[in-house]
N, C-alpha and C positions, 0 to 999 in steps of 0.2 A: 317520136311526139316531143315537143316541150315538156318539163318538167311541171306539175302542179303545186303553186305552192302550200304548203303545208303537211304532206305528202310524206309519210315514212316509207320511202322507196327500198328499206330491205324486205317489206311485205310486198309480194308478187303480186302486181297488178292485173285485175281480171276485164279485159276488152270486152264491150258489149260486142255480141254479133253485129254485122252489119245490116243498117236496116237503112230503107230509103228516108232520106233525108226527111221527109215531110212527117213521118212520122215519129222523129226525133222533136218536135215541135209541139209545146205542151204548155206549161205552167208561166216562161217565159214568152212566145207570142201572145197569148192569151191578156196576160199582163201588161205589155206593150200596147197592145189596142185599144185596153179597157181606158188607158191612161184621156187617150183621142174622145172623153165621151163628152156628150152636150154642152156640159158646161166648160169645157177647156175649148173645143171648137169655139165657143162665144168668145174666149178671151183671145184667141189667135186671130179670130174675126176683127175684134175691134184693134187687136195690134196694126193687122195691116190695112184697113182701113184710116185709122187715123192716123199712121206714121211711114205709108207707103211701104218701098222696100228697107227700110232702115233698121225692120226688126229682124229679120233673117238671120242674122249672124248668130242669133241666138241657140238654133238650134243644135249649132257647130258646137256648143259648149254644155249644152245640155244633154247631148248625149252621151261622152264620155261618162257625164257625173252620174246617169241611169243606169247606165252599164257596170259600173262599179258597185253603187248601193244595193241594187235588185241582182246582182251575183253575189254580192255577202249576204243577204236577205236567203236567197235560194240554198247558199253554203249549210248556214244556221239550221234551217229546216233539214235539210238530208243529213246532216252531220249528227243533230241530235236527236231528228225523229219528233222533234216538237216545234209549234210554231213561236212566233217572238213574243207572245204574252206569256205563254207558257216558261220558256226561258227566263222572261223580265221577273216573272215570280217568284221564281227561284234563288234570284241574285240581287234583287233591286227590295227597296223597303215597301209592304204593300199598300200603306197611303201612295206613294207617287205613281204606281204601275193604277189604282184607280182612277188617280185626278187622269192621267194622260189617255187612256182607254175610256173613260167619259164622256171627254173631250172629243178624242177619234169619234165616239158614237153620234155624238152632235152634232160634228161635221159632216159627216155621212149622211143622216138622217136630212139637214138643209143641201147637200149636194143632191142627194135621191130628189127630193122636192125639183128641184131644177133641171134634173135629168128628165124626170117623166114629165113635169108640164112641158121643156123642149120637144120630148117626143108627140105628146098631142098636138103642138103647134103646126110642128112639120108635116106630121100627116093631115093634118087640115091643108095646107098649102098644096099636098099631092092629090087630094081626093075631094075635099072640103068636106062639110061638115062639122058637128059639135068638138070642139078641141079639147074641154074637158072629161065627154067622154068617152075620145079615143085613150086620152090619160091613164083612165079610170080601166080602161080594160089593157091598155100595157103593163098595168102593176100589177092585175089579175094574171095576163099569163106569165113575167117573171116569177111571182109565187109560186103558181102551177109548177113553172119549169125547175125550181129551186127544191119544192116541197112534196110534189107529186113524182116527178120522172126520176128516176136511181141515177144517181151521177154518172156512172160509166155509161148512158145512155145518150146523157144532158154532152158530156165533155165533147163530143162532137160538133155540137151545134153552137158550141161556144169558139171552135174554132173556125167552124164554118160563117159565123158571125163577124170574124175579124176581114172577111173580103169585103165588109161592107164600106171598110177605109178607103179601098180601090175609086170609090165615086168622089172623093177630091183629086186625085190623080186625073180623072176623065174629066173632071170638069176644067181644067189646067189644059188639057188637049183640044176642049173645045173653046179658048178664050184664044184672044190674038194677046201674046205675052212678049213685051219687047226686050229679048233678054239680053240685047248692049246695054239698055237700062239698068236690069238688074243687077248687071256685073260690075257697073260701076257704083251702084247707089244702097249697095246692100249693107255696108257698115253705118255705124250711127255719125250723125252729121255733126257739125258745130253749133249748131241751132239748137241740138237736144236740151230740155229742160228739166223741169222738175217731173212733169207730168207724162215724159217719155222715159223717167227713170221710175215711175208709177210702173207704167206698161211693163216694162222688163221685168221688174220684180215679178209683176202678176204673172207673166209668163211662167218665170221660172217657176213659181209657185204652184201652179197648175201642175206645170210637167214632172215634176221631183214630189209627190203625194205623199202622206200614210199610208192612204188604205192598201197602196200597192204593195208598201213592203209587209204588210199583214199577211197579205193575198197569196203573195208567192211564196214566202217562207212555208205556209200551213197548206198548199196545194201540192211543196216538195214532202214534205212530213204526209199528207194522205196521202200520195202515191207511191210512198215506200211503202207504207204500211199496209196497203191495197195489195201488192205485188208478192205472190207467194215468195220467190226469189229474191228477195229484196229486203236489208234490214238496215237501221241506223249505222251510218259509217262508223261511227263510236264503238259499236259491236262486229262491225265486217269491215273493217279497212281495204280486205281487198279487193271491194266493190269500188274505191274510192277513185281511179282513175277513171274508168270508162264512166261513172257518175258524174265527174266534177268538166269532163269534155263534153259530155249532153249538156251541163247547165250552161257553158260558156256558150256555145253553139245556138241553144234555146236562147237565152238571154238575149246575147247578140242579137241575134233575127230581129226578137221583138221589139227591142230599144232602137234597133234603127229603122225596121217600118214604121214604128208610134212617133220619130223627130223627122220622118220624112214628109208624111204625112200632115206634121203640124205645119213644116214649110210651106205645104203646098196649099194649104187652108190661108194661111198668115199671104202665100202670092196671090191668092186669086182673088182676096180684097183689097189688094193692094193694087191691084191691076184694073180690075171693076171699079171700086168702088172710092178709094183717094185721090183720083183726079178727078173726080165729078162733085166732090166736096162733101160725101156721105161718109163722115166720119166719126159717128156717134152709134154705134152697134150695142143694142141691149141685151139680147138673146140671139143664139145661134138659129133660129127659126128668121127671126128680122133678118139677117144675114142674106138666108135664102132667099127671102120674100123681096129683099131690097136687089139681087139679081136679074131680077126677071128681067126689068124693064133696060135692062146696058147688057147683060151678056145674052140676054134671049131664054126662052120656057126650059129646054134643055138644059142648063147649066145649072137654074134655078132647082128644078129636080132632081139632079144629079144632088146637088149639096143640101137638099130637104131627105133623099133617100139616104143619104150617109147619116143624117141625125139620129132616122128611124133605127137603123142597123148597129150603130153604135151605141144606142139607149138600151137595146138590147142586149148589148153586151155587157155594157157599166153597170146597169143597177142591178143585177143579180151578184156583180163583184163588190159593190158598194156594201149590199146589205150583208153579204158575206163574211166579208173581211169584218166587219163590225161585229157578226155572230163568232168567229172565229176568237176576235179580243176579247169579247166579253166571259166566254165560256173556258178558255184556258186561264184567263185572270182568276177564277172562281173554282177552278180545277175541275172542271165538268167535262164530259162526253162533247165531241165536236167533231162536225166532217161530214161534207155532202154525202158520204158514201154509206154513211150512219142512217138507220129508221129514225122517223121523227120520234117514236116512243122511247129510242136508245139514246136520243141528243135532244130532251127539251128544252132546257136552255138554249141551244143555241139556234134550233129551230123558232123557238118563241122570241129570238131578237132577229131573225130575219123577216118574219110575219110583223112583229112591230113596229121597225125599222122601215120595213116598207108602206104598211099603213098610214103610219106619221107624216113619212115622207108624200104619199099620195093627197094627204089630205091638206099638208102646206100648200102644195102644187096647185090646191082647187081655191085656195084663200084668195082673197084680196092683197097679200100680204105681195109689196114691189119685188119681182124675181131678182132684178139687179142688188137690190138689198140684201138678199139671200146667197147670193153668189160672192160677195163681199164679205158677210159673215163666216160662209165658210171658209174663203179664201185666209180671212184671218186666222180664225182657229186653227186651219192647217196650219201654219205657217208659225205659229206661239208653238205648236206641239211638235214640228217637224224637227228641230233643232234640237232637244232633247230625247226624242226618239233615235234619232238618227246618231247621237253618242252614247246611247244606249245598247244600240246595234253594232256597233262597233267596239265596246266595250265587252261585250257578248262575243264576239267572232273574234278578239285578237286575244283573248284568253284561255289558256289551256287547260285550267279549270274545267270549262266547258268544251271545250272542242279539242279538248287533247291535243295530239300531233295534227289535227287539220287547223289550228288556228292559224286563219290569215297573214300571210307577211307579203313582204316585197311590194311588185306594184301593187298589187289591190287594196295593200291594206292603207298605201299614199292616194289611191283614187278615192276612196272609202272618206279618209278623212278631210282629202280634197272640197269632195261632195259635200261632208259636213260643214267645211269651213264657209261654201259659195253658198250652203242656203242660212249661215248664219248672218252674213253680210246681206242677204235679200231680208233677213227679216226686220234689221238693223236698218234696210234702206226703206222698209215700211213705216216704220217707227218716226223718221227725220219729218 
């Protein structure tokens, strides 16, 4: 097997016993699938509807960048046994960490509002009825899953919900895709202007999202803590080879899955909506509704069903990642494996963020304005967060012999530079 950067090979590696490959999928797969949440679906739908096939190329670039930064986050969690906010609290000025985490919490609440509202609207498309009542029901269901059900029993459900993304693969199969046109038109055209640049910025911004950084790192730390035979790699370096191999496999699969689905969402609206002049998609549910008269009821229902499934996956992760970040910042107990009485602040943030997101989704506030401000805040904090992640991951004072180097280090800095250009592009 190829050497893993950062491992001291004087220590004899301990390989994990052979397991079915599906059992090796965990935090990486769930993180990747959660990236295609209803607000992300809206962004991808708008890109395809407005610009046709010429935004499909973005997935070729976001895939390696996502793999790089998410793998690094997972390494930090597994090596130190702590989440990102806990590591930043130990090594960065407290006011800076507080500002970044506060902005993350605000962005996640706005994103929760957009996702919960989209789920309600999507279920209305599927079965009829009041979307506001459905949105409230989905919020309560998500809270029950996170707060009431023990995480070891809840985690398999998250894995199962990742299958909902196949709805977008199936949607492509039931429409007539002119693959020859796709092959010749999927790069930017010479006529691409400012609106095109803004859309590309939005695609990058919704694909590489800060809440995913915190979730995967904290999940790696929590899974290690809950396993009797596992320890942080800084204390058990002999476990590194097997741990990094699993992380690489899990993260590669999760990010590939995420980007393939994003590609198919853009392709669907590019094929069905763009040729008919439907170029303004405000929400993911609106995209599903627009498909019905042009691609048929079945394609529309598949699209709407995918929104519900991905929302059920993403809402707990949005609330959970905010809770991890806040609790770790204040050095309080955190983790879905702990009982609410043992991690009061952690669960208070989960409940508070979900409740506030639900209230926002039921308010008359424009959902597009909510998505816009969520994207702006995520963009503002993504670059300093990624710089902080790279500082933590590359310093031996934090990571010891497992400080990242080589190709993974270059890929992490490339992802950081790409997001910096995205933010600059937003401000131009």
